[in-house]
N, C-alpha and C positions, 0 to 999 in steps of 0.2 A: 772501408771497403761496404762497397752496396753487395751482401750475402743475398737478396733475392732474383734467384735467376727468372731469366725471360723469358716469355710463350717461345721464343726461336731456338733456344737453350734444352725447356724442358722438353721437346718435339724433338729435338735430336738424340736425345738422352732416351726418349724411349723408342726411337725408332734404329740406334745403337743396338739397345737393349733388345728388341722383338730381334732385329735380324740374326744377332749373335746366339741367341737362344735356340735358334733354328739350323742354324748355318756352323757354328763351332762346335757348342757344348753339348751336342748328342758324339760328337766327334773326338772329343779330346784327351780320352780314353787309348783309343784307340791309336792317334797319332804321336800319342807319349811313347805306347809301345815299339811303335814303327820306329822310334826316331826319327819324322818326319812329316810335317803337314801334307795336306791333299794340297799343290799351289793351284788346285782352281780356284783359293779360297782367295788370291791375292784380286784381279781384277776381279770378284764381286766384292772386294773392301773397296776397291777405285769406285767402282759404277756408285756406293754410299756415298763413298765424297770421305772417306779416315784417310787416305793418302793425301789429299786437298785441302787440310784443315789448314789455315792460316796463310796458306801459299795463295797470289790474288787469283783469280780468273783470269789474266791477262796472260797467266803461264800455266794456266788449266785447272789449277785450285777451287775451291770452293769459299777462299777467303774465311770470314769468322775471327772472332776471337779469342784470347788464350785460355779463359775460364773453359767456351764449348772443348777447347781442344782438350783440357783438363779430363771433362765432360766423357769422350770419347777415349782418349786413355785408361781411364778408369775403368769404362765396360769391357774395356781391351784385357785388362786387367783382372776382372772379374771372372770371366770365359775362358780366354788362356792366356798365359803370359808370353809366350813361344810366338803368338800373333800377333800380342805388343811389339816385342821387341821386331818383328818384321819392321814392322811400321812404322812404329818410334827410329828405328836406325834408318831406314832408305826415306820417307821424311823429314824427319829430325836433322839428325847428325849432318846425315848428305846435304840433304835438301836445303836444310835452313840456312849451312854456308854457302852455298852456291846463291840461295837468293840473296843475303845479305852483302857479297863481296865477290860471286862471277860477274864478269864482263855480261853484258846485253848477249853476245853471241854464246854464250857459253850456257847462261840460261834456259833462250831459246832453243838450244841443241837437247837437253835433255831436263828439263825442270816439265816440261808439258807429258815424260813418261813416266815422269817418277808420283808427279799429280795424280794420277789415274791410274798408279798400280799398274800399267803395262809393262813399264820397264822397273828394276831394282837397283840401288845403291847403298853401298859400304864403305864403312868407314876405318881407312888404315892408316891407324896412330900405336896404337898397342905391338911390342915387341917382347922377344924371349926374354931377353932382360933388361928388358924396361918398362913398367907398369906404371906405379904412381908416379915414377919421374921421368913422364915423355921429353922432358928436357934434354935427356939423356940419348934420344935416341940414335940408332946407328943406320939405319938404311939411308943411302946419301942418292942422288941428283945430281949430275955430272953435265954442264954446256958442252955439248960437242956440236960445233956447226949448227946450226940452227934450229935442233934439236935438245930433249933434256937425255940422258940415258941413266935410268934406276935400277939399283941395284940392294939386295938385302932384302929382309923378312918380315911378315908381322903374324900377329897369332891372338885368337879370341876374336874374330872379326865377325862379326855376325853378319848373317845373309853372305857370307863370303864366297860361300858356292855357288850362289843364286844369283848373286847382281851381274848387271850389264856393265856399271863403269864401279870403284871403287876411289874414292878421294885418299890419296896416299899422303901422308907428312913427311919430306924428307931433306934429310941433311946436305944442304948449299952450300953453306959460307961454313965458320968456324963451329967452337964447340957453345954449348948453350940455349937457350932459349931463340936467340935474335940468328942463327945458324938456321932456324928448319923453315922450307915451305910448303903448297899444297898444290898437288897435282893433280890434274881430272887422267885417268886411266882406268883406259876399256879393256874389261876381262878378258877381252878374244886378244889383245895385244900377245905378240909371238914375245914368248919368256915369263909371258905370267903365268904363274903354277898357283894350283888350288888344292887343297889337302882338307877332307873336313873330319873335323874332332868327333868319335865317338864315347859312350860311356858317359858322358856328363850326367850330376845328380840329375840337374830340372833342367827348364827349360830344352828340352830334351825334340821337342817337336821343329826346332829354327836350326836353320843349318851353320854352325860355329866354325870357323873354316883356320889354319894355317896357309898363310901368302907366301910367295917368294917372286922375288924380281931378277929375273938374269939376262941384266942389259935391255930391260925393256926401253923403247925407243918413243918417246910424245912428241910431237910439236914444240913451239915455245907458244903459241897460243894455250897448252895446257895448261900453264901456270896459272892457278887461280891467285885474284890479286897482284901482289908485288911482291920481289923476293923477300924471304925473311920476314914475313905478316904471317905464315904458317900456323906457328904455336898459337899466338894471338886469337887465331880462327880459331882453332883447337880446344882453348880455355873457353872462352863465349859458349862453344856450340855446346860444351859440354855442362855447363851452367845452365842451359836450354832443355841440355838432356835430363839432368836432375828432378828439372819439374815434373816430366813422363816420368820418370823411375817412380816420385813419390804419388803420382797419379796414380801407376799401373801397381803401385804396391799398398795404396789407397782400395784399390780394386779387390787385391786379393784378400786384406781386411775386411770389407763389407761382403765379397765371397762367403772366406770362413764364417760372419755373422748369420749368412744367410742359411747356410748347410748346416750350423748349429741349432738354429732355431727349429729349424725344420725338421729336424732330425731328434731333438729332443723333449718337442712335443708332441711325437708318435712313438718313440723309445718308451716301452713302460719298464719298470722294473719295481717290484714289493708293491705292485697292485697300484699304480700310476703311472704319469708319464713322469721321467728325470729330470723335465724342465721344472717339476715344483719340489726341488732339492734347492736347500739354500745355496751349496757348494758352485753347484750348477749357474745356478742364476748368478754367481759369484764372477762363473769365467765368462758367462755371457755380455754381463757389465762392462768387464773389461774389455773386452771385445768392441762391444759398440762405442764406449768411450774413446777408444784410441784410433777408429772408424772417422769419428768425427774429427778427431784433433789432428790428424794424417790431412784429411779432405781439408780444412781450412787453412792449412798451412802450407798446401799445394797452390789451393788457391791464392794466398795474400802474395805467394813469390805470381802465380800468373797475371794478377793485377797490378803490380808494378810492371812486370813486362809491357801491359796493356799501355799502359801512363806514359813509358820510355822513361822508367825515373831506375836506379840501380836496384839489380834484385839477386845480386850473388850470392850474398850471407844467407837469404831468406831461401834461398833455392836450396843453398845447404840443410839447414836446418830442415826444412823440409822431406831432403831424399834420406838425412840420416835418421828422424821422426820414423817416419814410415817404412824405411825400410828394416828397422829395428824393428817395429812393430807389427810388420807382415809377420818374420820369424815368430811371435810371440804369440799371436793369433792363431796362425797356424799349427802350432802346438797346444794351444787350450782346446782347440779342435778337435783334435787329434783323441785330447783327455776325454772331452767330453765326447766322441765317437765310440771310444774304448775299442777293444781288436776292430772294430767292423771300419776306424778311423785307419788302421795300416796295412788295407787293403784298396787297389783301385777301382775297385769298386764305388766306391765314394773317392767323391774330391779334394779331402782335406787334406791325405796326403801328398795327391800334388800342388797343391799349394804349400805347403813345406819346402816342398826340396825346389820350387820353384822360386820360392821367396829367397831363398839362404844367399842366390847369389846375387840377388837386389843391396844384399851390404858389402858386396862386393865389387863390380863394375863404376863406369863413370864416378871413382873417386869411391875407397874405403870408407866406412864409418871412421876409421882412426885418422885419415883425410880430412873425411868434411867440421872433425873437431880441431884441428890442427885450423883450417879455414876460417870456422866461427872465431877461433881462439886468438886468429891474426884480427879477426874484424874485429873482436871488442877491447884488446889491449894494443895494437899497432904493433904488437912484436912477433916478428916473422919466427915461426918456432923451426921453418924449413933448412934454414944455415945456422 
């Protein structure tokens, strides 16, 4: 794997950082307190190209490779993980399924709006009774003439109350993974209900919602791909989503590193900067090494995607390591800041709260270990 970034990649990274330092970082604490980002940031992110990364220009995107995608997600994670989640779910989980499996008509209808940030998508997979086992989902779609009628509920859906369209996974056949299909459902459809979830530990600025479907009717051409392929689409999308999470967590670790170095080189105790003390440098070194390790694991998975090679196990490893390392880095950062790390005047307590959910969504750390273990042994511990 070539670890040398191109001039174009370095230019995008600098452009992204400069923009986010001006348009996001100064406001993230306020957005966190009020549990809502200013949605005016969304079209600005679109103008800069965040929503169009890896989406072909013919569909309104800016194209680009997956290393550039990781650079963008890392900078978003460093600035505000709530913002990264908005972009990653709309452009990544929603947009990538549509790009890879949607009909040409579906792509033309939705991708230009998604790729420019003029519209948002959400990913309707998780249910109240089915998180780590999505093959057991209960939301059902029944054929009625030329339409499909959907009933059920979803929970913990990022962008849920803001999205214009939802990719809904529903059971169209028997039990298990093969009975699941995917549908494009406009969020203004009659019977589509949305309730925002408040009081979250982290990611407070992004909308997280519970969705309900009460005889929601969509036409036959709302089906993505063929009937029964929904579970396969979801799992492939989550593999790529784990690369985004890995990159975003790398951003959290990098943000912790920069914050700790800045604070400890200025903060003085016993007559000298606290960065001069061995145990403080020990914490800085741990965060620094983990930032590099998380970045390289994520880039490895991204390079495999770019090469068209299998990448699922590598994505699991990147997500597992980076998410756990982000929690560790934020904890060490708070320790280095002392009491000041515990208040939101400084960013490290937000990094801690945002990092914690990264070990849960898009597959818990325990699920990642089972997937990695299956890849190493050939034995499926899920059954």
